[in-house]
VOGU-3710 file (C-alpha; in Angstrom, 3 decimals, decimal comma):
1> mllffpkkyk> 0,000/0,000/0,000  1,262/3,468/-0,855  1,331/5,862/2,060  2,229/9,371/0,842  0,156/11,214/3,436  -0,590/10,269/7,055  -3,695/8,116/7,438  -5,914/8,818/10,460  -7,165/5,930/12,576  -9,240/5,866/15,750
11> fetslspkkv> -11,189/3,321/17,750  -12,673/2,837/21,179  -11,644/0,065/23,535  -13,080/-1,152/26,830  -9,651/-0,947/28,492  -8,845/2,040/30,670  -5,973/4,262/29,497  -3,737/2,765/32,178  -4,512/-0,783/30,999  -3,894/0,209/27,379
21> mrklegdlie> -0,426/1,461/28,339  0,249/-1,725/30,340  -0,744/-3,840/27,341  1,577/-1,828/25,116  4,361/-2,165/27,682  3,936/-5,943/27,718  3,543/-6,400/23,952  6,080/-3,976/22,505  9,831/-4,253/22,526  10,938/-0,914/23,931
31> yrpsmnvlst> 12,718/1,174/21,321  13,157/4,904/20,952  13,553/5,729/17,260  16,036/8,425/16,374  17,459/10,115/13,305  20,366/7,677/13,548  19,478/4,922/11,087  22,199/2,691/12,585  20,326/2,434/15,887  17,362/0,977/14,005
41> sklikkywtd> 19,609/-1,495/12,207  20,988/-2,711/15,566  17,454/-3,537/16,705  16,672/-5,280/13,407  19,889/-7,328/13,585  19,017/-8,414/17,119  15,553/-9,641/16,024  16,503/-10,600/12,448  14,573/-13,897/12,437  11,647/-12,747/14,584
51> siyygrhssd> 8,390/-11,029/13,756  8,079/-8,258/16,351  6,154/-5,146/17,264  8,395/-2,476/18,697  8,021/1,105/19,789  7,746/3,334/22,790  5,157/4,893/25,038  4,818/7,689/27,553  1,929/8,694/29,810  -0,705/9,012/27,058
61> rfevyyhrpk> 1,220/8,767/23,763  2,749/5,800/21,995  4,366/4,642/18,764  4,065/1,159/17,236  6,208/-0,276/14,430  6,334/-3,748/12,898  9,396/-5,751/11,839  9,065/-8,669/9,425  11,547/-11,534/9,755  14,661/-11,262/7,584
71> rrdgggtgfy> 13,792/-7,771/6,314  15,589/-4,466/6,642  12,509/-2,408/7,378  13,746/0,316/9,692  12,068/3,105/7,723  8,679/1,431/7,739  5,297/2,837/8,561  4,504/3,399/12,201  1,404/4,252/14,207  1,720/7,444/16,239
81> grvektengs> -1,165/7,556/18,674  -2,519/8,812/21,947  -5,028/7,468/24,455  -7,961/9,466/25,836  -10,306/8,405/28,592  -13,983/7,875/27,666  -16,994/6,706/29,646  -16,735/3,165/28,208  -12,968/2,817/28,497  -10,661/4,765/26,248
91> mikgvfrkpi> -10,351/6,173/22,758  -7,173/5,500/20,790  -6,497/8,105/18,098  -3,522/8,462/15,836  -2,014/8,396/12,385  -0,094/5,927/10,299  2,912/7,565/8,688  6,529/7,087/7,739  9,316/8,314/10,030  10,443/11,900/9,468
101> yayifwglwt> 13,771/10,813/7,981  11,938/8,949/5,187  10,242/12,188/4,149  13,579/14,056/4,348  15,266/11,410/2,189  12,416/11,554/-0,308  12,619/15,350/-0,523  16,364/15,290/-1,148  15,968/12,450/-3,671  13,333/14,419/-5,555
111> lvmlacalgt> 15,392/17,622/-5,628  18,530/15,859/-6,878  16,620/13,957/-9,536  14,792/17,086/-10,725  18,098/18,948/-10,960  19,582/16,084/-12,991  16,536/15,969/-15,253  16,630/19,742/-15,831  20,350/19,624/-16,589  19,856/16,776/-19,015
121> yaagektgal> 16,933/18,567/-20,687  18,963/21,785/-20,952  21,725/19,801/-22,667  19,199/18,782/-25,312  18,613/15,200/-24,172  14,841/14,964/-23,806  14,858/11,170/-23,624  17,503/11,220/-20,896  15,457/13,713/-18,875  12,387/11,469/-19,124
131> iilgiaaags> 14,412/8,461/-18,000  15,698/10,376/-14,977  12,143/11,481/-14,092  11,056/7,832/-14,379  13,841/6,807/-11,988  12,714/9,571/-9,590  9,121/8,303/-9,710  10,267/4,707/-9,143  12,333/5,860/-6,155  9,301/7,629/-4,701
141> livfwdssla> 7,226/4,468/-5,032  9,918/2,449/-3,293  10,161/4,923/-0,405  6,407/5,067/0,189  5,419/1,454/-0,535  4,824/-0,400/2,713  3,074/-3,566/3,744  3,425/-3,204/7,516  0,328/-0,990/7,733  -1,953/-4,051/7,675
151> micsyldgfp> 0,080/-5,779/10,396  -0,033/-2,755/12,701  -3,794/-2,431/12,054  -4,297/-6,075/13,028  -2,321/-5,484/16,237  -4,430/-2,454/17,122  -7,622/-4,345/16,264  -6,577/-6,894/18,906  -7,601/-4,468/21,655  -11,016/-5,376/23,102
161> eaaqtingdd> -13,846/-3,304/21,657  -15,839/-0,992/23,876  -19,365/-2,094/24,684  -21,847/0,637/23,837  -25,424/0,734/25,054  -27,922/1,433/22,281  -31,627/1,394/23,252  -30,867/-0,653/26,365  -28,953/-3,347/24,447  -25,211/-3,849/24,680
171> kneka> -23,693/-3,608/21,218  -20,076/-3,722/20,185  -19,210/-1,239/17,469  -15,905/-0,263/15,947  -15,503/3,518/15,775
//
């Protein structure tokens, strides 16, 4: 799935905010992402053959990432969310997006490729400029293509749904 822009996601769970954070603490491998790509590769090397959810959490905010076995997926999509208390438990709101350094890399990639294409076009090579623009588009697709979104969604869907009372009946609904 292509993920150029952040995708909003929210749902209600019957767990209290404190229990949501405890569940995250028990399920996630603690990791604080940074701009240093090597720190991510150390984590991936450590869990190279394992399928893991990793991330971090604070009092009401959390981040969740997914690592597939035998993949170098340090720049993958993550869920950046927060927990709010509701009358039936808690509401989890957030966005799926790439890490900031992926957007920075993409921006630099695009600028360099556009400069190369303009230089090639100015030199009279229209075909060469089109080829460079094609390479730039392919690079953009590679940066923003990600299949971990579905895995993170399935993890978040594993939280128990909040029971809502509608006309005196208890119904479970996904927000």
